All heavy atoms as an XYZ file, in Angstrom:
673
protein
N     106.548    123.159    110.530
C     105.217    122.683    110.741
C     104.417    122.534    109.464
O     103.254    122.202    109.512
N     105.018    122.768    108.288
C     104.271    122.683    107.038
C     104.184    121.253    106.512
O     103.455    120.985    105.577
C     104.905    123.582    105.972
N     104.949    120.333    107.071
C     104.947    118.961    106.557
C     105.749    118.810    105.283
O     105.657    117.821    104.586
N     106.568    119.818    104.978
C     107.380    119.782    103.763
C     108.829    119.531    104.155
O     109.402    120.283    104.927
C     107.261    121.096    103.014
C     105.838    121.365    102.598
C     105.727    122.692    101.994
N     105.877    122.537    100.556
C     105.809    123.517     99.718
N     105.626    124.742    100.137
N     105.934    123.301     98.437
N     109.412    118.471    103.609
C     110.819    118.212    103.945
C     111.697    119.389    103.515
O     111.635    119.840    102.390
C     111.157    116.963    103.131
C     109.857    116.314    102.854
C     108.862    117.442    102.748
N     112.457    119.893    104.450
C     113.354    120.989    104.157
C     114.782    120.467    104.186
O     115.469    120.476    103.187
C     113.149    122.113    105.174
C     113.997    123.322    104.887
O     114.719    123.356    103.909
N     113.930    124.297    105.751
N     115.182    119.988    105.315
C     116.531    119.467    105.453
C     116.547    117.946    105.549
O     117.579    117.325    105.414
C     117.185    120.081    106.679
C     117.427    121.553    106.509
C     117.832    122.203    107.819
N     117.998    123.633    107.656
C     117.017    124.518    107.742
N     115.796    124.113    107.989
N     117.247    125.797    107.586
N     115.397    117.365    105.803
C     115.272    115.912    105.926
C     114.327    115.445    104.827
O     113.175    115.874    104.774
C     114.727    115.517    107.316
C     114.601    114.019    107.430
C     115.605    116.080    108.420
N     114.816    114.578    103.968
C     114.003    114.092    102.852
C     113.301    112.787    103.218
O     113.644    112.117    104.189
C     114.872    113.904    101.615
C     115.561    115.170    101.101
C     116.401    114.849     99.872
C     114.563    116.266    100.804
N     112.339    112.412    102.415
C     111.508    111.242    102.669
C     112.303    109.973    102.985
O     111.930    109.238    103.896
C     110.562    110.993    101.488
C     109.624    109.824    101.736
C     108.190    110.287    101.785
C     109.831    108.782    100.685
N     113.414    109.663    102.291
C     114.142    108.436    102.633
C     114.608    108.387    104.087
O     114.628    107.315    104.693
C     115.334    108.447    101.669
C     114.864    109.229    100.502
C     113.974    110.300    101.091
N     114.936    109.533    104.673
C     115.352    109.549    106.075
C     114.182    109.193    106.993
O     114.356    108.457    107.969
C     115.923    110.908    106.443
N     113.006    109.700    106.678
C     111.819    109.340    107.460
C     111.496    107.854    107.282
O     111.122    107.176    108.236
C     110.609    110.178    107.039
C     110.701    111.623    107.436
C     110.938    112.604    106.477
C     110.551    112.010    108.757
C     111.018    113.948    106.841
C     110.628    113.349    109.126
C     110.867    114.308    108.158
O     110.943    115.627    108.510
N     111.638    107.349    106.080
C     111.389    105.934    105.804
C     112.349    105.064    106.614
O     111.941    104.079    107.239
C     111.560    105.661    104.305
C     111.199    104.258    103.913
C     111.518    103.954    102.445
N     110.888    104.877    101.537
C     111.516    105.535    100.548
N     112.805    105.382    100.363
N     110.858    106.342     99.749
N     113.636    105.436    106.617
C     114.636    104.678    107.371
C     114.366    104.752    108.866
O     114.494    103.756    109.578
C     116.042    105.197    107.064
C     116.467    104.929    105.635
O     115.817    104.104    104.942
O     117.451    105.569    105.193
N     113.996    105.953    109.348
C     113.702    106.101    110.770
C     112.540    105.203    111.177
O     112.593    104.512    112.192
C     113.370    107.560    111.099
C     113.005    107.734    112.533
C     113.854    107.909    113.582
C     111.686    107.688    113.089
N     113.134    107.990    114.755
C     111.804    107.851    114.480
C     110.415    107.518    112.538
C     110.704    107.866    115.332
C     109.321    107.523    113.387
C     109.471    107.697    114.760
N     111.483    105.202    110.388
C     110.315    104.396    110.705
C     110.674    102.908    110.702
O     110.278    102.169    111.603
C     109.181    104.673    109.716
C     107.845    103.996    109.998
C     107.304    104.388    111.370
C     106.841    104.344    108.903
N     111.465    102.476    109.720
C     111.863    101.070    109.634
C     112.706    100.652    110.841
O     112.626     99.508    111.286
C     112.630    100.816    108.347
N     113.500    101.565    111.386
C     114.355    101.245    112.519
C     113.716    101.486    113.875
O     114.314    101.198    114.910
N     112.508    101.988    113.883
C     111.826    102.271    115.153
C     110.991    101.071    115.588
O     110.826    100.111    114.847
C     110.910    103.493    114.999
O     109.731    103.140    114.299
N     110.446    101.174    116.754
C     109.555    100.134    117.259
C     108.099    100.479    116.947
O     107.186     99.938    117.552
C     109.751     99.973    118.760
N     107.903    101.360    115.986
C     106.571    101.833    115.655
C     106.082    101.236    114.342
O     106.876    100.929    113.460
C     106.568    103.359    115.542
C     107.035    104.123    116.778
C     107.175    105.601    116.451
C     106.087    103.909    117.939
N     104.785    101.103    114.222
C     104.173    100.732    112.950
C     103.683    102.031    112.323
O     103.292    102.957    113.029
C     102.999     99.787    113.172
N     103.720    102.123    111.026
C     103.238    103.348    110.422
C     103.394    103.368    108.930
O     103.803    102.389    108.315
N     103.073    104.520    108.372
C     103.192    104.684    106.931
C     103.507    106.136    106.602
O     103.241    107.043    107.393
C     101.933    104.236    106.194
C     100.669    104.906    106.612
C      99.955    104.236    107.785
O     100.184    103.064    108.096
O      99.171    104.941    108.417
N     104.080    106.294    105.434
C     104.391    107.612    104.906
C     103.479    107.886    103.725
O     103.285    107.014    102.874
C     105.840    107.667    104.418
C     106.881    107.900    105.486
C     108.252    107.490    104.992
C     106.882    109.347    105.899
N     102.918    109.066    103.682
C     102.080    109.476    102.560
C     102.695    110.715    101.919
O     103.330    111.522    102.587
C     100.661    109.815    103.034
O     100.042    108.681    103.577
N     102.458    110.866    100.642
C     102.960    112.015     99.892
C     101.895    113.097     99.911
O     100.709    112.819     99.678
C     103.279    111.599     98.443
C     104.340    110.504     98.440
C     103.708    112.797     97.605
C     104.467    109.774     97.113
N     102.331    114.340    100.180
C     101.392    115.460    100.186
C     101.729    116.513     99.130
O     100.869    117.280     98.737
C     101.352    116.143    101.562
O     102.667    116.611    101.898
C     100.853    115.184    102.629
N     102.989    116.567     98.687
C     103.402    117.553     97.688
C     104.496    116.974     96.806
O     105.276    116.136     97.249
C     103.940    118.823     98.349
C     102.887    119.632     99.049
C     103.467    120.948     99.567
N     102.448    121.734    100.209
C     101.688    122.635     99.608
N     101.839    122.875     98.334
N     100.771    123.302    100.282
N     104.540    117.462     95.565
C     105.581    117.073     94.614
C     106.308    118.320     94.123
O     105.696    119.386     93.994
C     104.962    116.348     93.413
C     104.263    115.027     93.700
C     103.533    114.530     92.455
C     105.259    113.979     94.184
N     107.600    118.183     93.830
C     108.348    119.325     93.303
C     107.816    119.695     91.928
O     107.422    118.834     91.139
C     109.870    119.045     93.229
C     110.439    118.786     94.602
C     110.191    117.899     92.304
N     107.740    120.984     91.666
C     107.276    121.458     90.370
C     105.781    121.373     90.163
O     105.287    121.642     89.071
N     105.039    120.992     91.194
C     103.584    120.847     91.107
C     102.960    121.755     92.166
O     103.276    121.631     93.352
C     103.151    119.383     91.331
C     101.640    119.256     91.326
C     103.785    118.462     90.294
N     102.099    122.659     91.745
C     101.442    123.565     92.687
C     100.381    122.837     93.504
O      99.663    121.978     92.983
C     100.767    124.717     91.943
C     101.771    125.685     91.346
O     102.889    125.797     91.892
O     101.439    126.323     90.332
N     100.295    123.185     94.774
C      99.254    122.647     95.631
C      99.561    121.257     96.158
O     100.550    120.631     95.800
N      98.669    120.812     97.012
C      98.828    119.477     97.596
C      98.298    118.409     96.655
O      97.387    118.658     95.869
C      98.110    119.408     98.937
C      98.781    120.274     99.981
C      98.356    119.937    101.399
O      97.640    118.943    101.602
O      98.766    120.686    102.290
N      98.874    117.220     96.752
C      98.462    116.094     95.909
C      97.943    114.934     96.747
O      97.580    113.901     96.199
C      99.634    115.593     95.021
C     100.051    116.645     94.035
C     100.805    115.122     95.872
N      97.919    115.069     98.022
C      97.538    113.944     98.856
C      97.005    114.412    100.188
O      96.500    115.521    100.269
N      97.104    113.593    101.191
C      98.050    112.502    101.353
C      97.640    111.235    100.602
O      96.481    110.845    100.612
C      98.063    112.251    102.857
C      96.791    112.824    103.377
C      96.362    113.888    102.423
N      98.645    110.650     99.967
C      98.431    109.442     99.184
C      99.757    108.729     98.971
O     100.800    109.185     99.427
C      97.756    109.786     97.834
O      97.350    108.577     97.194
C      98.684    110.574     96.931
N      99.710    107.623     98.264
C     100.929    106.898     97.904
C     101.323    107.260     96.481
O     100.508    107.769     95.703
C     100.698    105.377     97.981
O      99.685    105.012     97.034
C     100.278    104.945     99.376
N     102.557    106.965     96.130
C     103.040    107.247     94.773
C     102.160    106.539     93.744
O     101.796    107.113     92.716
C     104.502    106.813     94.637
C     105.090    107.223     93.339
C     105.097    106.506     92.172
C     105.729    108.468     93.038
N     105.710    107.227     91.179
C     106.104    108.433     91.692
C     106.023    109.601     93.784
C     106.771    109.484     91.074
C     106.680    110.642     93.171
C     107.043    110.579     91.823
N     101.805    105.314     94.025
C     101.027    104.511     93.077
C      99.633    105.081     92.818
O      99.050    104.838     91.766
C     100.912    103.060     93.583
C     102.223    102.310     93.620
C     103.155    102.738     94.763
O     102.676    103.259     95.787
O     104.369    102.559     94.594
N      99.095    105.824     93.754
C      97.744    106.378     93.601
C      97.730    107.779     92.997
O      96.673    108.324     92.736
C      97.041    106.405     94.947
C      96.702    105.025     95.442
C      95.918    105.139     96.703
N      94.933    104.071     96.720
C      94.275    103.709     97.777
N      94.470    104.354     98.917
N      93.415    102.734     97.736
N      98.909    108.364     92.788
C      98.987    109.701     92.200
C      98.658    109.657     90.719
O      98.888    108.654     90.047
C     100.395    110.281     92.389
C     100.748    110.713     93.801
C     102.241    110.969     93.909
C      99.964    111.958     94.191
N      98.125    110.758     90.219
C      97.842    110.883     88.792
C      99.161    110.918     88.018
O     100.148    111.476     88.500
C      97.051    112.163     88.519
C      95.667    112.171     89.136
C      94.745    111.164     88.475
O      94.851    110.976     87.257
O      93.923    110.576     89.195
N      99.201    110.355     86.805
C     100.446    110.334     86.034
C     100.971    111.725     85.671
O     102.178    111.948     85.674
C     100.094    109.556     84.768
C      98.786    108.906     85.022
C      98.124    109.611     86.160
N     100.116    112.682     85.373
C     100.570    114.007     84.961
C     101.470    114.679     85.997
O     102.594    115.077     85.683
N     101.002    114.815     87.232
C     101.842    115.442     88.258
C     103.126    114.667     88.555
O     104.177    115.264     88.754
C     100.937    115.494     89.492
C      99.549    115.465     88.946
C      99.631    114.618     87.697
N     103.055    113.339     88.572
C     104.270    112.569     88.866
C     105.288    112.725     87.740
O     106.478    112.873     88.001
C     103.965    111.077     89.093
O     103.302    110.532     87.960
C     103.118    110.875     90.335
N     104.824    112.728     86.499
C     105.739    112.929     85.374
C     106.369    114.316     85.429
O     107.564    114.473     85.166
C     105.009    112.712     84.050
C     104.617    111.267     83.818
C     103.607    111.082     82.692
O     103.222    112.077     82.042
O     103.192    109.926     82.486
N     105.594    115.319     85.784
C     106.106    116.689     85.904
C     107.164    116.759     87.009
O     108.216    117.381     86.842
C     104.964    117.659     86.200
C     105.377    119.099     86.120
C     104.187    120.060     86.257
N     103.011    119.592     85.537
C     101.804    119.435     86.088
N     101.595    119.735     87.347
N     100.788    119.005     85.371
N     106.890    116.127     88.135
C     107.846    116.134     89.245
C     109.142    115.417     88.868
O     110.232    115.905     89.177
C     107.211    115.491     90.482
N     109.041    114.283     88.210
C     110.243    113.541     87.789
C     111.051    114.372     86.796
O     112.281    114.446     86.887
C     109.867    112.170     87.194
C     109.265    111.266     88.271
C     111.064    111.515     86.518
C     110.222    110.839     89.367
N     110.379    115.020     85.848
C     111.090    115.883     84.886
C     111.806    117.026     85.599
O     112.937    117.376     85.251
C     110.122    116.446     83.850
C     109.880    115.550     82.670
C     109.207    116.281     81.511
N     108.070    117.102     81.872
C     106.812    116.671     81.987
N     106.536    115.399     81.739
N     105.841    117.496     82.324
N     111.152    117.602     86.593
C     111.770    118.677     87.361
C     113.045    118.182     88.031
O     114.084    118.842     87.983
C     110.784    119.234     88.422
O     109.626    119.734     87.753
C     111.425    120.316     89.259
N     112.978    117.020     88.654
C     114.151    116.445     89.317
C     115.258    116.183     88.294
O     116.427    116.521     88.532
C     113.786    115.150     90.072
C     115.028    114.386     90.509
C     112.905    115.464     91.262
N     114.915    115.607     87.169
C     115.925    115.308     86.155
C     116.580    116.583     85.626
O     117.777    116.596     85.346
C     115.304    114.492     85.022
C     114.943    113.097     85.466
C     114.105    112.327     84.459
O     113.519    112.902     83.549
N     114.040    111.021     84.640
N     115.803    117.664     85.532
C     116.353    118.935     85.056
C     117.304    119.569     86.055
O     118.286    120.205     85.655
C     115.231    119.920     84.724
C     114.495    119.542     83.459
O     115.017    118.850     82.594
N     113.263    119.993     83.349
N     117.030    119.431     87.347
C     117.879    120.074     88.351
C     118.969    119.159     88.898
O     119.885    119.620     89.568
C     117.041    120.636     89.528
C     116.370    119.508     90.309
C     116.050    121.672     89.043
C     115.747    119.939     91.613
N     118.890    117.869     88.590
C     119.840    116.903     89.153
C     121.306    117.315     88.966
O     122.099    117.189     89.906
C     119.599    115.501     88.595
C     120.432    114.440     89.310
C     120.115    113.042     88.834
N     119.030    112.415     89.545
C     119.109    111.921     90.771
N     120.220    112.023     91.456
N     118.076    111.330     91.312
N     121.722    117.835     87.801
C     123.136    118.214     87.655
C     123.582    119.302     88.642
O     124.774    119.419     88.925
C     123.228    118.738     86.221
C     122.064    118.144     85.509
C     120.982    117.987     86.546
N     122.654    120.068     89.177
C     122.990    121.158     90.096
C     122.848    120.781     91.565
O     123.126    121.608     92.438
C     122.100    122.369     89.800
C     122.285    122.877     88.383
O     123.436    122.906     87.910
O     121.274    123.222     87.748
N     122.403    119.570     91.841
C     122.186    119.153     93.226
C     123.509    118.830     93.914
O     124.486    118.443     93.269
C     121.274    117.926     93.282
C     119.838    118.120     92.821
C     119.081    116.795     92.852
C     119.128    119.163     93.661
N     123.528    118.941     95.229
C     124.697    118.561     96.020
C     124.969    117.069     95.836
O     124.048    116.278     95.599
C     124.452    118.886     97.490
N     126.224    116.691     95.973
C     126.626    115.293     95.772
C     125.921    114.338     96.723
O     125.726    113.173     96.397
C     128.140    115.155     95.913
C     128.880    115.830     94.803
C     130.368    115.635     94.921
C     131.024    116.507     93.865
N     132.209    115.978     93.311
N     125.501    114.834     97.870
C     124.803    113.976     98.836
C     123.492    113.439     98.272
O     123.001    112.399     98.712
C     124.532    114.748    100.122
N     122.923    114.135     97.294
C     121.653    113.708     96.717
C     121.822    112.774     95.522
O     120.842    112.214     95.040
C     120.824    114.924     96.297
C     120.496    115.825     97.449
C     120.934    117.136     97.467
C     119.762    115.366     98.525
C     120.632    117.970     98.530
C     119.455    116.192     99.600
C     119.897    117.497     99.597
N     123.034    112.608     95.040
C     123.293    111.787     93.849
C     122.769    110.351     93.965
O     122.205    109.834     93.004
C     124.781    111.796     93.509
N     122.922    109.686     95.114
C     122.449    108.298     95.185
C     120.929    108.148     95.276
O     120.410    107.048     95.119
C     123.120    107.729     96.428
C     123.561    108.879     97.240
C     123.695    110.044     96.304
N     120.223    109.223     95.525
C     118.769    109.124     95.678
C     118.096    108.971     94.319
O     118.490    109.590     93.336
C     118.226    110.360     96.380
C     118.719    110.572     97.816
C     118.199    111.880     98.373
C     118.293    109.424     98.703
N     117.068    108.160     94.283
C     116.323    107.952     93.042
C     115.440    109.160     92.767
O     115.045    109.886     93.685
C     115.475    106.654     93.099
C     116.371    105.426     93.224
C     114.464    106.701     94.216
N     115.125    109.391     91.492
C     114.306    110.537     91.094
C     112.995    110.597     91.860
O     112.552    111.662     92.280
C     114.012    110.492     89.590
C     115.236    110.757     88.740
O     116.270    111.223     89.283
O     115.172    110.518     87.522
N     112.378    109.451     92.039
C     111.076    109.396     92.707
C     111.153    109.954     94.128
O     110.285    110.710     94.555
C     110.588    107.954     92.705
C     109.216    107.767     93.257
C     108.734    106.394     92.928
N     108.163    105.777     94.099
C     107.463    104.679     94.092
N     107.284    104.033     92.947
N     106.960    104.174     95.172
N     112.206    109.615     94.875
C     112.349    110.126     96.237
C     112.628    111.624     96.242
O     112.127    112.349     97.099
C     113.447    109.382     96.986
C     113.012    107.997     97.450
O     111.801    107.696     97.408
O     113.891    107.218     97.861
N     113.411    112.100     95.284
C     113.709    113.527     95.203
C     112.502    114.329     94.733
O     112.412    115.528     94.984
C     114.888    113.772     94.259
C     116.248    113.322     94.784
C     117.295    113.435     93.682
C     116.654    114.120     96.000
N     111.567    113.687     94.070
C     110.377    114.369     93.551
C     109.348    114.665     94.636
O     108.422    115.429     94.412
C     109.735    113.532     92.445
N     109.524    114.113     95.812
C     108.570    114.308     96.903
C     108.982    115.535     97.716
O     110.062    115.571     98.305
C     108.494    113.052     97.785
C     108.010    111.878     96.937
C     107.592    113.292     98.989
C     108.148    110.528     97.596
N     108.126    116.535     97.730
C     108.412    117.789     98.425
C     107.666    117.905     99.752
O     107.954    118.796    100.541
C     108.046    118.978     97.538
N     106.728    117.037    100.008
C     105.982    117.068    101.259
C     105.483    115.675    101.596
O     105.135    114.902    100.712
N     105.511    115.359    102.884
C     105.055    114.027    103.274
C     104.362    114.096    104.626
O     104.471    115.065    105.365
C     106.217    113.053    103.314
S     107.507    113.461    104.508
N     103.634    113.043    104.909
C     102.928    112.891    106.170
C     103.336    111.549    106.756
O     103.191    110.512    106.103
C     101.418    112.923    105.929
C     100.526    112.611    107.120
C     100.630    113.717    108.165
C      99.080    112.443    106.667
N     103.861    111.571    107.965
C     104.266    110.360    108.662
C     103.250    110.075    109.755
O     102.996    110.931    110.614
C     105.663    110.539    109.273
C     106.138    109.454    110.249
C     106.266    108.110    109.562
C     107.449    109.850    110.884
N     102.666    108.892    109.710
C     101.735    108.456    110.740
C     102.369    107.229    111.384
O     102.667    106.249    110.699
C     100.351    108.093    110.163
C      99.438    107.547    111.255
C      99.732    109.296    109.488
N     102.608    107.304    112.688
C     103.249    106.195    113.409
C     102.386    105.830    114.623
O     101.772    106.695    115.239
C     104.647    106.595    113.848
N     102.370    104.537    114.917
C     101.581    104.027    116.034
C     102.437    103.075    116.873
O     103.226    102.306    116.309
C     100.359    103.263    115.523
C      99.362    104.090    114.781
C      98.255    103.235    114.177
N      98.726    102.343    113.124
C      99.029    102.711    111.882
N      98.932    103.964    111.525
N      99.409    101.838    110.987
N     102.246    103.135    118.177
C     102.888    102.155    119.043
C     102.294    100.799    118.748
O     101.107    100.683    118.515
C     102.639    102.501    120.515
C     103.482    103.604    121.035
C     103.194    103.727    122.529
C     104.160    104.657    123.194
N     103.906    104.734    124.634
N     103.129     99.789    118.804
C     102.625     98.436    118.576
C     102.267     97.780    119.886
O     102.757     98.066    120.906
C     103.671     97.603    117.839
C     103.914     98.134    116.464
C     104.721     97.180    115.621
O     104.781     95.998    115.880
N     105.335     97.687    114.593
């Protein structure tokens, strides 16, 4: 109930929303390596300092991540919390 992806990362929510009959959007609420909430907002509206810190964190831990995470881009792995808002069309 914290809104923080634990076992399901943002790309899975994005894919689910795209394949559903719902309209909606995903917002970022937390970044890895950054204390506190940063949103809800979009990546483009985030301050550069926190996003750079989150990307650096991902790049530092990437060699230790499970192989399943290898194809994911740094930006997607940098998102530690999200908010999904979906509406029936």
